[in-house]
C-alpha positions as CSV (number, residue, x, y, z in Angstrom):
1,M,32.7,-54.3,8.6
2,A,33.2,-50.8,8.0
3,R,30.5,-48.5,6.5
4,R,30.7,-47.4,3.0
5,M,31.6,-43.7,2.5
6,F,29.3,-41.5,0.8
7,G,30.9,-40.3,-2.5
8,T,34.6,-40.1,-3.4
9,V,37.0,-38.1,-3.1
10,R,40.3,-37.5,-5.1
11,K,43.1,-35.1,-5.8
12,L,43.6,-33.1,-8.6
13,P,47.1,-32.1,-10.1
14,S,46.6,-28.7,-8.4
15,G,47.3,-30.4,-5.1
16,R,43.5,-29.7,-4.0
17,W,41.0,-31.8,-3.1
18,Q,37.5,-32.7,-5.1
19,A,34.3,-34.3,-3.7
20,R,32.3,-36.1,-5.9
21,Y,28.8,-37.8,-5.2
22,R,25.7,-39.3,-6.7
23,N,22.3,-37.7,-6.3
24,A,18.8,-39.4,-5.5
25,L,18.7,-40.0,-9.4
26,G,22.2,-42.0,-9.8
27,E,23.5,-38.2,-11.6
28,R,26.9,-37.8,-10.5
29,L,27.5,-34.2,-9.3
30,T,31.2,-32.7,-8.5
31,A,31.2,-30.1,-5.2
32,P,30.8,-26.6,-6.3
33,T,34.7,-26.1,-4.6
34,T,37.9,-27.5,-4.6
35,F,39.7,-28.6,-0.5
36,A,42.6,-27.8,0.7
37,T,42.8,-31.2,2.5
38,K,41.0,-34.5,2.2
39,G,39.3,-34.5,5.2
40,D,37.9,-31.2,4.1
41,A,36.6,-32.7,1.0
42,Q,35.3,-35.7,3.5
43,R,33.8,-33.6,5.9
44,W,31.5,-32.3,3.0
45,L,30.7,-35.2,1.9
46,S,29.3,-35.9,5.1
47,G,27.5,-33.0,5.2
48,A,25.9,-33.3,1.9
49,E,24.9,-37.0,2.9
50,T,23.2,-35.4,6.0
51,D,21.1,-32.9,4.1
52,M,20.0,-35.2,1.3
53,Q,18.8,-38.1,3.9
54,R,17.2,-34.9,5.5
55,G,15.6,-33.8,2.8
56,D,17.8,-30.0,2.7
57,F,20.5,-30.9,0.2
58,H,20.8,-28.1,-2.5
59,D,22.0,-29.1,-6.3
60,P,24.7,-26.5,-6.8
61,R,23.9,-26.4,-10.1
62,L,20.7,-25.1,-9.7
63,A,22.7,-21.8,-8.9
64,E,24.7,-21.1,-12.0
65,I,21.3,-19.7,-14.0
66,V,21.8,-16.4,-14.6
67,F,19.9,-13.4,-13.4
68,A,18.3,-13.1,-17.0
69,D,16.3,-16.5,-17.1
70,W,15.4,-16.7,-13.6
71,S,14.2,-13.4,-13.4
72,Q,11.9,-14.4,-16.5
73,Q,10.8,-17.8,-14.8
74,W,9.9,-16.2,-11.6
75,L,7.9,-13.3,-13.8
76,A,6.0,-15.6,-15.8
77,T,5.2,-17.5,-12.7
78,K,3.6,-14.1,-11.1
79,R,2.5,-12.4,-14.0
80,P,-1.0,-14.2,-14.0
81,H,-1.8,-12.7,-11.0
82,L,-0.9,-9.3,-11.5
83,A,-2.7,-6.3,-12.5
84,P,-1.5,-4.8,-16.3
85,S,-0.1,-1.7,-14.5
86,T,2.0,-4.2,-11.6
87,N,3.1,-5.9,-14.4
88,D,4.1,-3.1,-16.7
89,L,6.1,-2.1,-13.5
90,Y,7.9,-4.7,-12.8
91,S,8.6,-5.1,-16.1
92,Y,10.5,-1.3,-16.2
93,L,12.1,-1.8,-13.0
94,L,13.8,-5.1,-14.6
95,R,14.7,-3.4,-17.6
96,H,16.0,0.2,-16.7
97,H,17.6,-0.1,-12.6
98,I,17.8,-4.6,-12.1
99,S,19.0,-6.2,-15.2
100,P,21.7,-3.6,-16.6
101,T,23.9,-4.9,-13.3
102,F,22.1,-8.6,-12.6
103,D,21.8,-10.0,-15.5
104,R,24.6,-11.9,-16.4
105,T,25.3,-12.9,-13.2
106,P,24.6,-16.5,-11.8
107,V,21.8,-16.6,-9.5
108,G,24.3,-18.4,-6.8
109,Q,26.9,-15.5,-7.1
110,I,24.9,-12.6,-6.2
111,T,25.7,-11.6,-2.7
112,P,24.9,-9.5,-0.1
113,L,27.8,-7.2,-1.1
114,G,26.9,-6.5,-4.4
115,V,23.1,-6.1,-3.5
116,Q,24.3,-3.2,-1.4
117,S,26.6,-1.4,-3.6
118,W,23.9,-1.7,-6.1
119,L,21.4,-0.4,-4.2
120,A,23.7,2.2,-3.5
121,K,24.3,3.0,-7.1
122,L,20.8,3.8,-7.6
123,H,20.8,6.1,-4.8
124,E,23.4,8.2,-6.1
125,T,21.1,8.7,-9.4
126,D,18.1,10.8,-9.5
127,L,15.7,8.4,-8.8
128,S,12.9,8.5,-6.5
129,P,13.6,7.1,-3.0
130,N,10.6,5.2,-3.7
131,T,11.4,4.0,-6.7
132,V,14.7,2.7,-5.7
133,A,12.5,1.1,-2.9
134,K,9.9,-0.4,-5.4
135,A,13.3,-1.9,-7.4
136,Y,15.0,-3.6,-4.0
137,R,11.4,-4.9,-2.8
138,L,11.5,-6.4,-6.7
139,L,14.5,-8.0,-6.8
140,K,14.5,-8.8,-3.0
141,G,11.0,-11.2,-4.2
142,I,12.7,-12.5,-7.4
143,L,15.7,-14.1,-5.2
144,D,13.5,-14.9,-2.2
145,G,11.6,-17.1,-5.2
146,A,15.1,-18.5,-6.0
147,V,15.3,-20.0,-2.4
148,D,11.5,-21.1,-2.2
149,T,12.3,-23.1,-5.3
150,G,15.8,-24.4,-3.6
151,V,17.8,-22.4,-6.4
152,I,19.3,-21.0,-3.9
153,Q,20.0,-21.7,0.3
154,R,19.5,-17.9,1.0
155,S,18.7,-14.9,-0.6
156,P,21.9,-12.3,-0.8
157,C,18.9,-9.2,-0.1
158,T,19.4,-8.7,3.6
159,L,19.1,-5.2,4.0
160,K,16.1,-4.6,6.4
161,G,14.0,-1.6,5.3
162,A,15.0,-0.9,2.2
163,G,12.5,-1.9,0.0
164,T,10.3,0.6,2.5
165,E,8.6,3.6,0.5
166,R,8.1,6.6,2.5
167,H,5.0,8.9,1.5
168,A,4.3,12.3,2.3
169,E,1.5,12.9,4.7
170,M,-1.8,13.5,2.8
171,R,-3.9,16.4,3.1
172,V,-7.2,17.0,4.4
173,V,-8.8,20.2,3.0
174,T,-12.1,21.3,5.1
175,P,-16.0,21.2,3.7
176,A,-15.6,24.9,3.2
177,Q,-12.4,24.5,0.8
178,V,-13.8,21.4,-1.0
179,E,-17.0,23.7,-1.5
180,K,-13.9,26.5,-3.1
181,L,-13.0,23.5,-5.8
182,A,-16.1,22.9,-6.7
183,E,-17.0,26.0,-7.6
184,A,-13.5,26.6,-9.2
185,V,-13.1,23.4,-11.6
186,G,-16.3,24.8,-12.8
187,P,-20.0,23.5,-13.6
188,R,-18.5,20.5,-15.7
189,W,-16.6,19.0,-13.0
190,G,-18.2,20.4,-9.9
191,A,-19.7,16.9,-9.2
192,L,-16.6,15.1,-9.9
193,V,-14.8,16.8,-6.8
194,L,-17.5,16.7,-4.2
195,T,-18.2,13.2,-5.1
196,A,-14.5,12.8,-4.7
197,A,-14.8,14.4,-1.4
198,Y,-17.5,12.3,0.6
199,S,-17.7,9.2,-0.9
200,G,-13.6,8.3,-1.1
201,L,-13.8,6.6,-4.3
202,R,-10.2,6.2,-6.3
203,W,-9.7,8.3,-9.5
204,G,-10.4,5.0,-11.5
205,E,-13.5,4.3,-9.5
206,L,-14.5,7.9,-10.8
207,A,-13.3,8.1,-14.0
208,A,-15.5,3.9,-14.3
209,L,-18.8,5.1,-12.9
210,R,-21.8,4.9,-15.4
211,P,-25.0,6.4,-14.5
212,G,-26.9,2.7,-14.1
213,D,-23.7,2.3,-11.0
214,I,-25.6,5.1,-8.9
215,D,-28.7,4.8,-7.0
216,L,-30.0,8.8,-6.8
217,E,-32.7,7.4,-4.8
218,A,-31.0,5.5,-2.3
219,G,-28.0,7.9,-2.2
220,T,-25.4,4.7,-3.0
221,I,-23.1,4.5,-5.9
222,S,-21.8,0.8,-6.8
223,V,-18.2,0.2,-7.0
224,V,-18.0,-2.5,-9.5
225,R,-14.9,-1.6,-12.2
226,K,-12.2,1.2,-12.3
227,L,-10.5,2.8,-15.4
228,S,-6.6,2.3,-15.6
229,E,-3.8,3.2,-17.8
230,V,-1.0,1.4,-18.9
231,N,1.6,2.2,-21.5
232,G,-0.8,5.1,-22.0
233,K,-3.7,2.5,-22.8
234,L,-6.8,3.0,-21.0
235,T,-8.8,0.1,-20.0
236,F,-11.4,-0.7,-17.6
237,S,-11.4,-4.0,-15.4
238,S,-12.8,-4.8,-12.1
239,P,-11.7,-4.0,-8.7
240,K,-8.5,-5.4,-7.9
241,T,-9.4,-7.0,-4.9
242,A,-12.9,-8.2,-3.4
243,A,-12.7,-5.5,-0.8
244,G,-12.7,-3.1,-3.9
245,R,-15.8,-3.8,-5.2
246,R,-18.6,-2.5,-2.8
247,V,-21.2,0.3,-2.1
248,V,-21.1,3.8,-0.8
249,G,-23.5,6.0,0.1
250,I,-22.9,9.4,-0.4
251,P,-24.8,12.7,1.2
252,G,-27.9,14.5,-0.1
253,F,-26.0,17.3,-1.5
254,V,-23.7,15.2,-2.8
255,V,-26.5,12.9,-5.0
256,A,-28.2,16.5,-5.9
257,A,-24.8,17.4,-7.6
258,I,-24.3,14.2,-9.6
259,E,-28.4,14.7,-10.7
260,R,-27.6,18.3,-11.9
261,H,-24.6,16.9,-13.5
262,L,-26.5,14.3,-15.4
263,D,-28.9,16.6,-16.6
264,D,-27.1,18.9,-17.4
265,L,-25.1,16.5,-20.1
266,E,-28.2,14.8,-20.5
267,L,-26.8,11.5,-19.7
268,D,-29.6,8.9,-19.4
269,D,-27.8,6.0,-21.1
270,A,-27.2,3.5,-18.1
271,D,-23.5,2.5,-19.9
272,T,-22.1,6.2,-20.7
273,L,-19.4,7.3,-18.3
274,V,-20.7,9.9,-15.9
275,F,-17.2,11.5,-15.8
276,A,-15.9,11.9,-19.4
277,T,-13.9,14.3,-21.8
278,T,-16.2,16.6,-23.9
279,D,-16.5,13.5,-26.7
280,G,-17.6,11.4,-23.8
281,G,-14.3,9.1,-23.8
282,P,-12.9,7.6,-20.7
283,L,-10.8,10.8,-18.7
284,R,-6.7,10.6,-18.4
285,R,-5.6,11.4,-15.1
286,S,-2.8,13.6,-16.2
287,N,-4.8,15.9,-18.9
288,F,-7.0,16.5,-16.3
289,R,-4.6,16.8,-13.0
290,R,-2.9,19.6,-16.2
291,R,-6.2,21.5,-17.5
292,V,-8.4,21.4,-14.7
293,W,-6.8,20.4,-11.0
294,E,-3.8,22.4,-10.5
295,P,-5.5,25.8,-12.3
296,A,-8.5,25.1,-9.9
297,T,-5.9,24.5,-6.8
298,V,-3.9,27.2,-7.2
299,E,-7.1,30.0,-7.4
300,V,-8.5,28.7,-4.0
301,G,-4.9,28.9,-2.7
302,L,-4.5,25.4,-2.2
303,A,-1.5,24.6,-4.7
304,G,-0.1,21.5,-4.3
305,L,-3.2,19.8,-3.3
306,R,-3.3,16.3,-4.9
307,F,-6.7,15.1,-6.6
308,H,-6.2,11.9,-4.5
309,D,-6.1,13.9,-1.1
310,L,-9.8,14.2,-1.4
311,R,-9.8,10.7,-1.0
312,H,-7.9,11.0,2.3
313,T,-10.1,13.6,3.2
314,A,-13.4,11.4,3.0
315,A,-11.5,8.7,4.6
316,T,-10.4,11.1,7.4
317,L,-14.2,12.6,7.5
318,A,-15.9,8.9,7.9
319,A,-13.3,7.9,10.7
320,A,-14.2,11.5,12.3
321,S,-17.8,10.0,12.5
322,G,-17.4,7.1,14.8
323,A,-17.2,4.7,12.3
324,S,-16.4,1.1,13.3
325,L,-12.7,0.0,11.7
326,K,-15.0,-2.7,10.1
327,A,-17.1,-0.4,8.3
328,L,-14.3,2.5,7.6
329,M,-12.4,-0.6,5.4
330,S,-15.4,-1.2,4.2
331,R,-16.2,2.2,2.7
332,I,-13.1,2.9,1.3
333,G,-12.4,-0.4,-0.1
334,H,-9.3,-1.5,1.9
335,A,-8.8,-5.4,2.9
336,S,-6.3,-4.6,5.5
337,A,-6.6,-2.6,8.8
338,A,-3.1,-1.3,8.4
339,A,-4.2,0.5,5.7
340,A,-7.4,1.7,7.1
341,L,-6.2,3.1,10.4
342,R,-4.0,5.5,7.8
343,Y,-7.1,7.4,7.8
344,Q,-8.1,7.7,11.5
345,H,-6.2,11.5,12.1
346,V,-6.8,14.3,13.9
347,V,-8.2,17.0,11.7
348,D,-6.6,19.9,11.5
349,G,-7.5,22.5,14.5
350,Q,-8.9,19.7,17.0
351,D,-5.3,18.5,18.4
352,A,-5.2,22.1,19.3
353,E,-8.6,22.3,21.1
354,I,-7.2,19.5,23.2
355,V,-3.8,20.9,24.2
356,R,-5.7,24.3,25.3
357,H,-7.7,22.0,27.8
358,L,-4.3,20.2,28.6
359,E,-2.9,23.1,29.7
360,A,-5.8,24.5,31.4
361,V,-5.5,21.8,33.7
362,A,-1.9,21.8,34.2
363,D,-2.2,25.0,35.3
364,D,-4.4,24.2,38.4
365,P,-1.9,22.2,40.7
366,G,-4.7,20.6,42.4
367,A,-6.3,19.0,38.9
368,R,-3.7,15.9,39.3
369,A,-4.7,12.7,40.0
370,S,-3.2,12.9,43.0
371,D,-6.9,15.2,44.0
372,R,-8.7,14.5,47.1
373,E,-12.0,13.3,44.9
374,T,-14.6,11.4,45.5
375,P,-14.4,8.4,42.9
376,S,-18.1,9.2,42.4
377,S,-17.3,12.8,41.2
378,R,-13.4,12.3,40.1
379,G,-14.5,11.0,35.8
380,T,-12.3,13.3,33.8
381,R,-13.1,16.4,35.9
382,G,-10.4,18.5,36.9
383,A,-10.1,20.6,40.6
384,R,-11.6,23.5,39.0
385,D,-15.7,23.8,37.8
386,D,-14.7,25.4,35.0
387,V,-11.9,22.6,33.1
388,V,-14.1,19.5,32.3
389,I,-14.0,16.9,29.9
390,D,-17.8,15.1,30.0
391,L,-17.6,12.9,26.9
392,D,-20.8,12.1,26.9
393,A,-22.3,15.6,27.2
394,R,-20.5,16.7,24.3
395,R,-22.0,14.3,21.5
396,T,-24.7,15.0,20.0
397,P,-28.2,12.5,20.1
398,S,-26.4,10.8,16.8
399,D,-22.8,10.3,18.6
400,Q,-24.3,8.1,21.4
401,G,-23.7,5.0,20.2
402,L,-21.0,5.7,17.8
403,S,-18.2,5.6,20.1
404,S,-17.5,2.0,19.0
405,G,-18.4,0.1,16.1
406,A,-20.0,-3.0,15.3
407,D,-17.2,-4.7,15.9
408,G,-16.0,-3.4,19.0
409,T,-13.1,-1.7,17.5
410,R,-13.2,2.2,18.9
411,T,-11.8,4.2,15.7
412,H,-12.8,7.8,16.6
413,D,-13.3,9.8,20.1
414,P,-16.6,11.6,20.1
415,L,-15.3,14.4,21.6
416,L,-13.2,15.0,18.3
417,A,-16.3,14.4,15.7
418,K,-18.5,17.1,16.6
419,Q,-16.9,20.2,14.5
420,V,-15.7,17.8,11.7
421,L,-19.1,17.4,10.5
């Protein structure tokens, strides 16, 4: 007995063929396109039947939802899990850079070529490359969500690297330069500069500190909240991640600076702000940058230095101490090892010391691995007695246990640490 065919086909007045079928709910559906021949229509039905039996069938009607409606549905599911600043960013990117192009287009009709054309036009505007990357990454997230929920079968966002932001290398300043900056900003803000440069706290974490968050006797700062600015409104909130909530140790001279700062401003209420405006209100980053920070950087010859570079300085100095990767992640409040690794750079001037040594070794033909030394005498020394790298000899007593962390991850060669701190 012949097997009953899945669905039906019929010839249209135009001469093309239409395929119709019923889904699992018994609803009659029509293929999203017509076919040149009856055989083509039947083959499409066979494929649809196979996909339906596997659970892979995609209802083409879902792809008819326009991008404006789908993007708002997607954003509504994400909004409860987004920081206010991230939600504000997404709304801005959608409103100004994505919706004007795609809002009226059915999601299923957005093509890779259409995405590439949109991206090329964004790059022709005066937008920064990083803003364009953010916009592409948001569009990709929205359309990837459409794939995950079965609205479309595949995402048209196929450009590798289009969503990657490329930031300029952060600058590292020396302890002497930090001291000059602390003097240049004046007595009211000196403690803020020193705390930033030696604790690694973010601007929002510093601006949210209260006297009760600082244990002067123990020399620690508890990071339990942050200050954020969204659409001009300042709000306090908990750290974004569990890693952001942490206790950070600070050097004694920073403790002393904070203590003097608290005494000078007579801040004895545990809930007042440690670093605040003259009337005790929360600091706005833009006001501080324009009125205090930028003039101070120009005065000491560090024009262009960002306040955030003090965090980078603190993290780099911490890495240079020989701290384990785990300890470094904990100190700077990063849950990602990749994010912490970006701070493990060689401080300016130390790489030159390494190069000078390598040049000295290379100048001596006998300083190659083929030197006929005994295994016990080879180690890391060259053929000349005046060209020797002895890591153990270069360590201070405090360096001896710092070549690797508690988790066994080597974060810094002790050869580089001594001059940094």
